[in-house]
Phi, psi and omega in degrees: 000109190258133167049059179235141177242124173265108187259123177240135184258119175264117178264117182254338191222171180289319180294318182300323176290317187284324185251318181290318179304302182312314182295322175290323179302316179300316180299311180291330172293325180298320180269000178055047174235159182240144190220185180240134177252135173236131189232134174296141179267359179242209183275160178273104174243041186300334178302332179303333180299334180307322181294341176290328181304332181278343184251337179232099182303328181288344184287327181291329173298311184296317180300321179290317179297322184264006181049067186294331178289324183283328177288316188261328180088150178301318181300311185298321181292347181259352181295131180089351177245292179259339182238145180291155181270115182285160176282125188278312178280312184305325184268012180227037187297319180297319179293321175298319180295325179294321182302306185297314181292348179269000177096002177268162175275147180233118179239181185258138175242048185084185175261284173258108186311304186296319184294316181300311183305318185276339186237345193294329176311321184248009180287144178277178183299315182299310183293322177300307185293327182294313180300310184290329176293317177299316176296320182291322179296319175298313180303314178298319178298324184270329180255339179083009174215165184278149181287143182242355186211154188214141171236122180285131171305132176075004186055040176245131185218165170224171186287344176291326178288316180302320172299322181293316180297318177297313180298328187254015171055045169295143181283333178186166166219161181232088189239001192228166169254133187188205190235333185203161179304146179204161170267127188276135171245125179206147184058032177082007185227149171254138186243144185279347179273119183296145170266134169248085185291151171296128182256353187230159176287171173257152183311317183293341183281329188249348180299139182085341176259319185251354183150170185225001179241159186305311185293311179300322181283326175297315175301321176300315181292318177303324181285344181274354184286141175265176181280349183254229181273127180237136180236125187232135172250136173236166185236143182292339184274342171255291176295341174265008185231237188285351181256019179299320179304324174300311178300319181302312182293324176293317180297318179298314183291320179293321175295325182293330183272005175093017176267152178232167189239137176223158178289154180298323183288336173282325178290321178304314181296318177293322183296318182291331182279326190255338190242159166268103186270129186274164173266136173226148167302145164259126184228152177263139179190202189233150170237155184304135175083359180238135189274335185260162177294154172225171176263127187252152172280118178270203181286153174303135184242356179188189183295164176298153177292136187291328181211338187090352187258332189254132177302143175255347179277170185238000000 
């Protein structure tokens, strides 16, 4: 697979859904590319993240570098604390349908983004399955079809969730940071739902470190591209807000360098058909520029998956 970019859009907040998604849809239409959107199926409780600042000192530094108040807005940062948390997906059914009708893929980005991010590492099987079942039910009620893909909020996952995806025939998930597609091994089991890990940093991780203007950062991200498969995540609160010119510049420059864009679900099918996909451990760790833990692609732990069709877990 040569010079391909799997661009996925993470919606984290109500405002990001309402304002960032339409802006990005216009941008992608202008460049004639199709991408994957991931949307939370529950409420926006972004204000809960303020509590993280007391537990993770690095979060304040990252927030200052990325101008979190400018990106999210004061109203969003109050949701769940002083303001009620509105429903992100349920209040934007027409916009969800527009995403799909425009030729893009739509997957699930958790139920409550903040709660998942902060608790999934230690959630038990019952809690994990209950959360994912509710998210899948909301998705089906709004779209009329079952979800086939999932992106873990904050790239945090546990083995109960991986078992759920396998049981419910997800096509792939993108819950990790890594270098290449793999079948995940976690909690002593290997699962047959392939991971498409994020292979590139996110804008909020490098802004202020590798540059602070659109053109410099666009060039930096283009220089991070490999000649093979690249998976990049953008956020409606950043690239769908004041950083849209950065993404516009990146897409234009990357296309000029000979890259093309595909939806993650299409890439997953091609990877399964064309590649020998290895098994890798999922481990917790840190990446540069991000204060919180993420799930990482670890070392290969076994032979290549024979086909990608038969479950390896018990």
